[in-house]
N, C-alpha and C positions, 0 to 999 in steps of 0.2 A: 385515279390516284392524283393527289396533289403534286406540286412541282418538286417536292422533296420527299425523301424517305429516311428512315433511321437504321443504322447498323448497330445492334446491341454489342457491347463490349464488356470486358472485365467480369467474367462469369465466376460464380462461386457455387459450391456443391455441398450436399449433405448438411451437417450441423452448422457449418459456416454460413451456408446459404440461408438456412432457417433463421439464424441469429441476425444476419444482415437484413433480411426482409422484415423480421419482427422489429428491429431497431430503426427501420426506415433508411438503412444505408444501401439498400438494393431493392429492386422490384422483381417479382416472379416472371420469368420468361414463359410466355404462352400459358400463364396460369398454373405452371407446374412447380417443381421443386428446385429448379435452377434459378439462381439470382443473377441479375446483371446490374452493375453499379454505374455504368456510363454508356453513352452511345454517340455515334457520329452522325451529324446531319449532312446529307449528301444530296446534291442537286441532280435531277434527271437530265439536265442540259449539260452536255460535255464541255461547253464553253465556260461553265461556271464551276468546274471542279475545283478551281483554286479557292472557292469559298467554303469548302468543306472544313469542318472543325469538330472537336469533341466537346460534349457538354456533360458535366457531372449530373447525375440524376437528382441529387439532393438540391440542385440549384435550378431545376427546370421551371419551377413556379415563378421565379423572379428574374431568370436570365433574359437579358435584352439582346436581340439579334437584329442585324440589318437585313436578314434574309427571310425570316419567318416570325409571325407574331406568336404570343404566348399561347393563345387558345389553339391555334393550328398545331403547335408543337406538342401541346398536351394531348391532343387527339391522336397524334402519331404514337406517342408513348403508350397511350391506352390500348392501341392496337397490339403493341408488343406484349403487354401484360395480360390481355384478355384471355379468359378461359376458353379452351378449344372444345368444340362439340364432341360428344361421344359418337364416333363413326360407327354406324350400323350396330349400335348397342354395345360396342366393345368398351371396356373400362378405359376412360380417358386419363387416368392417373398413372398408367403403366405403359411401358414401351411394348410394341407389338411387332412380330415377325411375320412376313409374308414369304412362304416357301414356294420356290419355283419348280414347276414340272413342265418341261418342254417335250411335247409329243411331236418331235420333228426329226427327220433323218440326219440332219447336219448339226445337231447340238453337241457342244463339247461335253455336256453333262451325261450324254449317252454314248460318248466316245465315237461319234460319227455313225452309230448304228441305229436302225429303226427300233423303236421301243414298242413292245407288244402291249395289248390292252391290259393283260394281267400285270405286267411289270409297271405300267403307268398307275394302275389302281393301287398296287402295293406301295409304290413310292409316295403317292398322295397320303395314304394312311400313315406311313412311316414318318413323314415330315410333320404331320399333325400330332402324332404321339410324341415327337421330339420337342414340341413346343410352339409350332407355328400357329398363329391365330387365324391365318387365312392361307389357303392354298391357291396359287395362281397357275392356271393351266393354259398353255398356249400351243397353237398348231401351226404358227408361221414364224420362221426365223426372221428376226429383225436386226441381226448383226450387220455391221458395215458391209456394204456391197451385196446384200441379199436381195434377190428378186422377189416381187410380190407373188404370193401363193394364190392359186385359184380358190375362191371361197368354198366351193363344194369340197375340194380336197382338204382345206382347213377344217371344215365341219366333220368330214369323215374321220379325221384324226382325233378330234377332241370330244365330240358329243357322246360317244359311247362311254368314255372315261368319266365325263361329268355325271352322266345318268347313274352310274354305279357308285361313285364316290359320294354323291349327294345323299344316298341312302344311309350313309354313315353319320349323318348330322354334322358334317364338316362345312365350315363357312368357305364357300368357293368363289374365286374370281376367274374371269376369262380374259386372257390377254389377246385382244383383237381390236382392229380398227374398222371392221366391216359390220355395217348395220344388220345384214342378213344373218351373220354369225351371232351377233349379240342376241337377236330374237330367239334363235334356236338354243343358244346356251342358257338363256334365262328360262326358257320352257323346260330345259333339262335339269334345272336346279341351281344355277349360278345366281348369286346375290350381289355380285360386284362386277363391273366391267373395267378392265385396265386398258385404257385407250391411248396408245402412243401418239395418235393424231389429235388428241384433245377434242373429240366430238366433231371432227371435220367431215365425216361421211354424212350425207344427207339423211335426215330422219333419226340419227343416233340419239340426239338429246331428247327427242320426244319419246323414244323407246325407254330411256333411262327413267324419265319422269313418270310415264304411265305405269311402269312396272315397280316403281318405288325401290329401285335398286341403287347401290352406291356406284361411284365412278372415280377412277384415278385419271387425272388430267396431266399429261406430260408435255414438256417442252421438247421439240425436235426441230432442227433446222434442215429443211429438205425432207427426204425420205430415206429409208435404209439403203436404197440403191446408190444414192449420190451424196448422203449427208456428210461424208468425210472427205469430200472433194474440196479441200482448202477452205473450210468454214471461217468466216470473218465476223467480228463484232467490234463496235466502238467501245462498249463496256458490257461484257458478257452477263454479269450479274444483273445489271439494270435491265437489259433487254429480256432476260428470262423473267424477271419480276413483272415487267409490263405485259409480256405475253400471257403469263399465267393469270394475271389480274383480268385481262380481257376475256380469256376463256372461262374463268370463273364467273364473270358477269354474264357471259353468254349462257352458261349453264343455269345460273340463277334466274335469268329472264325466261328460260324454258320451264321454270318451276322447280328446279333441282335445288334443294336447300343445302346449306353448308355442312349439316350433319351427315350428308351423303357424298361429300367431296373430299378427296385427298389430292394434293398438288405434288408434282414430281419435277425437279429441275432437269431430269434427263441426262444424267452423267453418261458421256460417251456418244450421245446422239447429236451429231453435228457439232462437235467440239474437239479442239486439239487438247493435248495433255495440259498445256498451259491454261487453257480455258477451264478444264476440269479442276485443276488445282486451285485456281482463283475461286471457283464456285464453292469448293470445300472450305476455303478460308473464310468465306462470307455467307455460309449457309443461313445464318441467323437473319439475314436480310429478308428471307421469305416470310418471316413472322409479321411483316408489315401488312399482310393481306386481309385479315388473319384467317388461317385455315390449317387443318392437319396436313402434315408434310411426310412424304416417303422419299427415301433415297435408296437407289439400287446401284451399288458399285461392285457387287460381288463378282469376282473373277474377271473383271474388265481388263481390256488391253492397257489401260492406264497403269495398272499394277505391274503388268508384264514389262512395260517400257521403262518404268522406274527401277525395277529389280532385275531386269534382263532374264525374265522367265517366260519363255515362249509358249509353254504348255499351260493352258488355263487351269488345269488340275493342280498346278504347283503354286497357285496364287492365294491359298487360304489365309496365310498370315497377313498379307496386305489387305485382304477383304475384311478381316477382323479389325484392323487398325482403322480403316475408313468407317466401319460400322460404329466404332466407339467415338470417332471424331464427330459423326453425325449426332449421336445421342448427346454428346457434350454441348451441342448447340441447340438442343431442344427439339430435335426431330423425333416424331412419335412412332413412325413405321420404318422398318428396314426390309427391303426385298432381297432375299439371299438364297443361294443354293445350298449352303451348309448350315442347316437349322440347329442341329445339336451343338456344334462348335460355337455358333453365335450366341446361343442361349447360355452356354458356359461362360463365355467372355462377359456377357451382360450381368450374369449373376455375381461374378467377382466384382465388377464395377459397382453394382448396387450394394454389395457388402462393404465396400470401402467407403462409399459416399452416402449411406443412409444412416 
């Protein structure tokens, strides 16, 4: 990435966005139906933050800058407006929901109880029927402070579920950071790997490429066991952007094309509440890369800390707010526990702004 990136600003939606784009008063964000009419030029170098300023889009062809030339600036703008690839054949003109199924004994979604094979299969089918485009099945807890699960135990939990649900012609993702689990999950019918370590395990990128499956690359500082031990950043959004760019390049160099990649800023993974809030305020920064984006804030402790709700099962309203904030900044995928409720919220949003 160059020395600078752009933060899109001043969004418009629905008919207003269509008119603004048609009249060249705005550009389409990520090739979608959201318009943005200005952006902020920001340096990657913290010492140059004083040089950040806003540039109206309708002036970018002739704007003179001491920090970036016209052609470089135009290239950055084109990254923001470029159409995103259709991930794994899904319609790239609509938002998609990834439904979460945790087959772990310590998940809040199972109220701390082990979930049976029958219950897990039924939940996968139910979330699909409620409107999830993808079902994400995981067998290792990655909540803050969680210890790494033995790979054989992880596979024992999820592979039987995957085999049965795959028979239902449901697009499945496996939430794992282990190459051996990826192999068995793909053999069982998984078409997407959701990797919180962003292909850090040896051989994982090769497995993704050779099997022509999709991958979700997430930012995490540290690992689940230590990631919340006072995480620090000079600028959290810049560091996430640079990390995801590097991991995307790593995937590309392994032969994995952009139509098989989704990027995840990793809300709550090695971030304080202040970091998470800043990420949400500047989510549109991620469109610089450019690639499909997923956000997972469902039932996170961030919501509990803001609203003083200790029980994750009481955090649905906050989850829906964060889902809509993500959609309003052009995010294409939402990873959620409450599929039916999120679909309802998005349907109302679409009715208001289409």
